[in-house]
RODO-2510 file (C-alpha; in nm, 4 decimals, decimal comma):
residues 123
     n   res          X          Y          Z
     1     m     5,4775    22,9905     0,2414
     2     w     5,0971    22,9660     0,2040
     3     g     5,0698    23,3049     0,0341
     4     e     5,3378    23,1999    -0,2132
     5     d     5,1424    22,8844    -0,2968
     6     i     4,8283    23,0880    -0,3643
     7     t     5,0235    23,3299    -0,5810
     8     a     5,1840    23,0457    -0,7767
     9     r     4,8463    22,8862    -0,8479
    10     t     4,6793    23,2113    -0,9490
    11     d     4,9765    23,3063    -1,1677
    12     e     4,9457    22,9721    -1,3441
    13     i     4,5741    23,0281    -1,4100
    14     g     4,6472    23,3835    -1,5267
    15     a     4,9077    23,2539    -1,7711
    16     l     4,6613    22,9951    -1,9056
    17     l     4,3954    23,2646    -1,9488
    18     a     4,6414    23,4759    -2,1445
    19     e     4,7645    23,1862    -2,3561
    20     r     4,4366    23,0074    -2,4283
    21     l     4,1796    23,2879    -2,4289
    22     g     4,3943    23,5931    -2,5042
    23     a     4,3190    23,7679    -2,1743
    24     r     4,5244    24,0771    -2,0941
    25     g     4,5754    24,2378    -1,7572
    26     a     4,8156    24,2603    -1,4667
    27     t     4,6152    24,0555    -1,2172
    28     l     4,3925    23,7522    -1,2394
    29     a     4,0870    23,9672    -1,1641
    30     e     4,1609    24,1982    -1,4587
    31     r     4,2083    23,9034    -1,6931
    32     l     3,8859    23,7431    -1,5728
    33     a     3,6941    24,0642    -1,6298
    34     r     3,7921    24,0510    -1,9963
    35     v     3,7137    23,6850    -2,0668
    36     q     3,4496    23,6032    -1,8076
    37     r     3,1791    23,5291    -2,0623
    38     l     3,3990    23,2646    -2,2260
    39     l     3,3944    23,0492    -1,9134
    40     p     3,1042    22,8310    -1,7992
    41     r     2,9089    22,9687    -1,5023
    42     r     3,0459    22,7214    -1,2485
    43     l     3,4017    22,7942    -1,3577
    44     r     3,3392    23,1691    -1,3394
    45     r     3,2550    23,1263    -0,9722
    46     e     3,5703    22,9211    -0,9139
    47     a     3,7842    23,1701    -1,1036
    48     r     3,6395    23,4586    -0,8996
    49     f     3,7341    23,2664    -0,5850
    50     l     4,0903    23,2334    -0,7173
    51     a     4,1014    23,6058    -0,7905
    52     g     3,9845    23,6814    -0,4377
    53     a     4,2450    23,4435    -0,2987
    54     e     4,5108    23,6241    -0,5012
    55     t     4,4094    23,9514    -0,3379
    56     m     4,4112    23,7913     0,0063
    57     a     4,7539    23,6366    -0,0557
    58     a     4,9066    23,9840    -0,0532
    59     n     4,8398    24,0012     0,3218
    60     p     4,9939    23,7152     0,5277
    61     r     4,7146    23,7197     0,7867
    62     l     4,4427    23,7056     0,5232
    63     a     4,6268    23,4381     0,3262
    64     r     4,5766    23,1962     0,6155
    65     l     4,1984    23,2404     0,5856
    66     v     4,1852    23,0932     0,2346
    67     d     4,0440    22,7397     0,2384
    68     p     4,3191    22,5154     0,0937
    69     d     4,0762    22,2444    -0,0227
    70     r     3,8542    22,4916    -0,2037
    71     l     4,1628    22,6545    -0,3561
    72     a     4,2856    22,3179    -0,4852
    73     r     3,9416    22,2294    -0,6263
    74     a     3,9007    22,5677    -0,7942
    75     h     4,2522    22,5593    -0,9367
    76     g     4,2065    22,2059    -1,0699
    77     a     3,8689    22,2763    -1,2287
    78     v     3,9749    22,5971    -1,4020
    79     q     4,3068    22,4495    -1,5099
    80     a     4,1377    22,1404    -1,6578
    81     h     3,8930    22,3535    -1,8552
    82     l     4,1593    22,5898    -1,9879
    83     a     4,3883    22,3014    -2,0823
    84     a     4,1127    22,1673    -2,3082
    85     v     4,0685    22,5000    -2,4914
    86     n     4,2395    22,5118    -2,8310
    87     p     4,3203    22,8735    -2,9294
    88     r     4,3654    22,7862    -3,2976
    89     e     4,0250    22,6186    -3,3110
    90     r     3,8633    22,9205    -3,1398
    91     r     4,0105    23,1565    -3,4009
    92     l     3,9051    22,9289    -3,6871
    93     t     3,5497    22,8972    -3,5534
    94     r     3,5220    23,2735    -3,5118
    95     a     3,6503    23,3350    -3,8665
    96     l     3,4106    23,0785    -4,0131
    97     g     3,1218    23,2403    -3,8272
    98     i     3,2072    23,5801    -3,9738
    99     v     3,2389    23,4335    -4,3239
   100     a     2,9021    23,2579    -4,2852
   101     v     2,7299    23,5824    -4,1831
   102     i     2,8802    23,7684    -4,4791
   103     a     2,7791    23,4892    -4,7205
   104     f     2,4220    23,4891    -4,5890
   105     d     2,3995    23,8673    -4,6191
   106     l     2,5252    23,8561    -4,9797
   107     l     2,2750    23,5824    -5,0639
   108     a     1,9907    23,7811    -4,9105
   109     l     2,1009    24,0914    -5,1031
   110     a     2,1107    23,8949    -5,4307
   111     v     1,7589    23,7598    -5,3700
   112     l     1,6354    24,1103    -5,2895
   113     v     1,7888    24,2505    -5,6095
   114     v     1,6282    23,9755    -5,8191
   115     v     1,2890    24,0346    -5,6537
   116     v     1,3089    24,4115    -5,7139
   117     l     1,4190    24,3653    -6,0765
   118     r     1,1375    24,1163    -6,1349
   119     w     0,8863    24,3492    -5,9679
   120     r     0,9995    24,6441    -6,1795
   121     g     0,9714    24,4354    -6,4982
   122     f     1,3383    24,4185    -6,5924
   123     l     1,3491    24,0372    -6,5684
***
């Protein structure tokens, strides 16, 4: 029963990682490896604990060693953070960042062209 509870909680976090952050992978540890930098440091530690608990849940004797209070705290903290993440807003912010970099580069290139043309006496 306890191992099933751990698996249910880690599966829920894995599904949230896939849905909200676009993480791919078969296990929670694989998904965390892909999106670890997108989580705050404290939540990374909690998520790594959940991944370790998922591994321990495969063995009934090891599953009993997982601290249920720590598991509940880690699950709640990671779930609360991931529930607040808006995937559409993340994509929009990333696209706007790319557009801003391209616009700045084009502006810098235009200034450089004007400076070179002025220096060469064409303007």
